[in-house]
N, C-alpha and C positions, 0 to 999 in steps of 0.2 A: 519292184515293189511287191510282186506276188509271193505268197508264202509257198514253200515246197513241203512235201511230206517228210523230207529229211529234217526239217526244222522241228517237227513235233517229236521225232525220235531223240534229238539232242536235248530237247527241253524236258527236264526231269519233273514229273508231276508232283513229287514231294517238295521240290523247290518252289513250284508255283503255289502250292498250299501254304508253305511257310511265309511267302510274300503276302498272300491273301490274309493270313493271320496277323501279320505286321500292320497291314492296312487297316484291319479291324481295330487294332490297338490305337492306331493314330486317330481313327474316327471316334473311338470311345473317349480318348484323352481330350480332344477338341470339344466333345460334348459336355465336358465338365463346365465349360464357360459359355459355350454357344449351343443352346438347346432349343428344341422345337423345329429345327430345320435339318433333319437327318438327310433328306433327299438332296438338299443344297450342298452339304458337306461331301456327299458322294459324288456329286457332279464336279465339284472342284478338284477332288482327288482324281477322278477319271481324266479331267483335263490336264492335270499335272502329270500323270502317267503317260499321256499322249503327247507331252511336251508342247501343249498349246496354250492359248490365252482365252479368257472368259469375259463376255460382256454381261453385266448383271443389271437388271431392271427391278427396281423396288422403291417403295415410298421411304422417306427418311425415317430414321430411328429404329431400324430393325437389325442393327449391329453388323452391317456389311464389312466395315473396317475391322471389327473385332475378330471375325472369322479368319481373316488373313493373318492377323497378329498371332492368333492361337495356332494356326497351321505352321507358321514360321517357327514358333517356339517349339512345337512338338517335333519338327523335323530338323531342328538345329540350324536353321537358316536365318538370314537377315531379312528384315522387312522395312519398307518405307511407304509413306502415304504422300501422294502428290495432289493437292487441292487445285483443280482446274478452274481458273477464273478468266474473265474476259481480257485481263491485262497480262496473263501468263505468257511468257516468251519461250521459244524452243530452248534457248540456252538456260532457262530456269529449270529445265528438265534434264538436259544432257550435261551441262557444264560449260565452262568458258576458259579462255586464256587471259590471265591478268598479268600486270607488270608491277613488280616491286623494285623500287630503286636499289634495295640491298641484295635482292636475290635474282633480279632479272625477270624474264618471262616464266610464268609457271601455270600449270593447268589445275583448275579447281573443278573436280568432278561433281556432277549434279546428283540429285536424289535417285536417279534411275539406276545407280550402281548398287543394287541390292538384289537378293534372290526373289523376294516377293514384293510386288508393287501393287498398291491400291491407287488407281487413277480415278479419283473421286470426281463425279459429274464431268466426265470428259467432254460432254456436249456443251459445256459453258465456255470453252475456249475456241478461238477462231481456227479456221482450217489449217493454217500454217503450223500452229502448235500441235493440233491433233495429228497432223502428218508426221511430225517429228517423233511423236509417241509410237505411231503405228509402224513407222520405218524401223525404229529401235526393236520393236517386237518381232518384226519380220527378219531383220538382218542379224540380231543378236550382237550388234555392235553400234557404236556411235562415233562420229568424227567431231573432235573438238580442236578448233583451229586447223592445223595441217596434219594432226595426229589422229589415228584410228584406234579406238580402245574396245576390246572385247568386253561384253557384259558378263557378270558372274553367272555361273552355271550351278544349279538349274536357275532358269529365269522365267518367272511366271507373273503375268499381269492380270489383275482383275479390274476391269474398267466398269465404272457404275454410271447409270443414267437415272435421273428422276423422271418418272412418267407423267407427273402431275403438272410441272411447270413447262410452258411452251414459249414464254416470252424470254427474250435475251439468251436464247440458246442457238447453237450452230449444229444442226442435224448432221450426224455422221453419214457420208455418202455410202451407197450400197457397196461400192468396191472396197471401202475400209471396213465396213461391218463384216464383210465376207472373210476378213482376216482372223476374226475370232472363231475359235473352234466350236464354242457353245454360246448360246444365249440362254441365261438362267433367270427365271423370274422369282423373286422373293415375294412371298405372300405373308399376310399377318399370322403370328403364331396362334395356336389353339389356346382357348381360355386357360386350360390347365398348365400349359407351358408359360403363358404370360404371368400367371400367379407366381410361378417359380422365378421368373425374370424379375418381378418386383422385389422378391426376397433377396436375390443374389446379384442384383444389378451392379456391374463394375463402375457405374457412375459414383457409387458410394464407397467403393474400395479400389485400391490400386490393382492394375492388371498383373503386376509382379507378385502380388500377394496370393494369387490363385496358384495352387500347386500343380502346374503343368509339367509333366516329365517330357524330356527329349527321347523320343522313341528311336529315331534314326538320324543319319547325318546327311549333308549335302551329297556326298560321294554315293551313299546308298540310294538316294533318289534317282541319280543318274543311272545307276545299275538297274533299278526298277523300270526306268524308261526304256532301256535297251531290251530288258526281258519282255516288255510289253510287245515290242516289234516282233519278237520271236514266237508269240502265241499263234497257233495254227489257224488259218482261215481257208476253208475248202473252196474249190472252184464254184460250187453251187451257191455258197454264201456270197461269193463275189458277184455272181450273176444276180442274186437277190438285191444286193446294193445297187447294181446298175439298173435294175428294173424299177426300183423305187425312185431313184434320181431321175431317170428318163421320164417316168410318169408325171413328175412335177412340171415337165415341159410340154405336156400334151393337154388337150381339152376333152378327151374322151372318157371322163369320169365325172361323177357328181361333184360339183363345185369347181370343176376344171375351167369353166368359163370365167371364174373370178380371178384366175391366175394370169397376171400380166406378163410376168417373166419367171421362169422356173429356176431351179438351183444350178449353180456353176459346177464345173468338175471338181472344184475344191470340196463340194459336199460329198462326192464319192470318196475322196481321199480321207476326209474326216470321219465318215461312217466306218471306213476300213480300220483306221487306227483306234477310234473310240470304242468300237465293238470289241476289239482285242483288250482294251483296258477294262471294259465291263466283264469280260470273261475272266481276266486276272482277279478282279475284285471278288468274283464268285468262286475263285479257287480252281478254275479250269484252264487246261493248256490248249483249248480249242474253242472256236466261236460257234455259237448256235444261233438260229434265227431270232430267238427271243432276245438275244443281246443287241441285235440290230433294232428291234422294235423298242427296246428300252431307251436307246440313245437318240432315236430318230427325231423326236420333238426338239431336243436341245440343239441338234445339228442343223435342222431344216427350218425352224421357226423364223430365223432372221435372213434366211436365203430365199424366201419366196416374196416376190413383189405382187401384192394384190391390187386389183383395180379399185377405183372410187366406188364402183357399184357394190363391191364386197363390203366396203366400210358402211355404205348406206343401208345395206341389208343385214348387217350384223354377222357377216361371215369373216372369221379370223383364220390365221395360219394353222391353229390347232385343229379346227374342223376339217381343213383341207388335208392335213397330214393324217389325221384319223381315217379319213376316207381312202386315201392312197394305201395305207397299211391294210385296209379292209379288202381292197380290190387286187392288190399285188399278191400273188400266191407265194407263200414261203416254201422253200424246199423240204 
């Protein structure tokens, strides 16, 4: 997994800059229809470059589905939305084998066979259905009947949760939440952005009528994901990542007493690749400590289990992560 100095020599800085400019074009194009959430778009692009999946939390009505449709359109990919409900079955996601008297047995593929998936309100479905989705995300394939089918590449899932409603939901277990590379929180748009949303809301016009250009192709996304892995990450930066993740497991810092369980090794892996994606976004072929700090909240916020005492005293994961970044010295 470790990067070597030979990688940075092979990686042309001009190529990195070109990719960075392409990413900026993608973000600008998505911004034509999804505005007021530039940071969110950046997070989704970082996750896509890292070949990971995102858990999104936000109140209804802030266009979570729209951003995925826009990303799919701009990247020349396919998208599907799966509405998770209490009666949704695993086969409703993956597909099933049916029998036709004229054709015999045939496989009907489910909606998961698309490049971009919106798993809407994933916590509304029972654990068995959630597991089917998580397994597909992890394996990149599904089994229908006795056959195994590869999912399209790239394959990117944005699962959403409604933070307001607690009744009739099945909370995702920590082990499953850990499978998401980031947890992104959507906030309300600024008043000036909301004024624009009122004027240009796609509720009143078709998505297809918005002139979104396809900037890249599915093949290009895969190439960009490979390029992300080749971004140079120095040994000192690697140690910085390890120090941050290790600190989440200790009690020797302010707010440490509120952490019931620190981050898993998957946090280290995610910081490693996500910081490379951040460097690529900024047009650099090497990672700096600032890149780690930029992605740390999205990587760690859902990987810290806080005590009941923390909830009672108003201590959240953001405060804990801020303190860790303050006490862990950057190289």
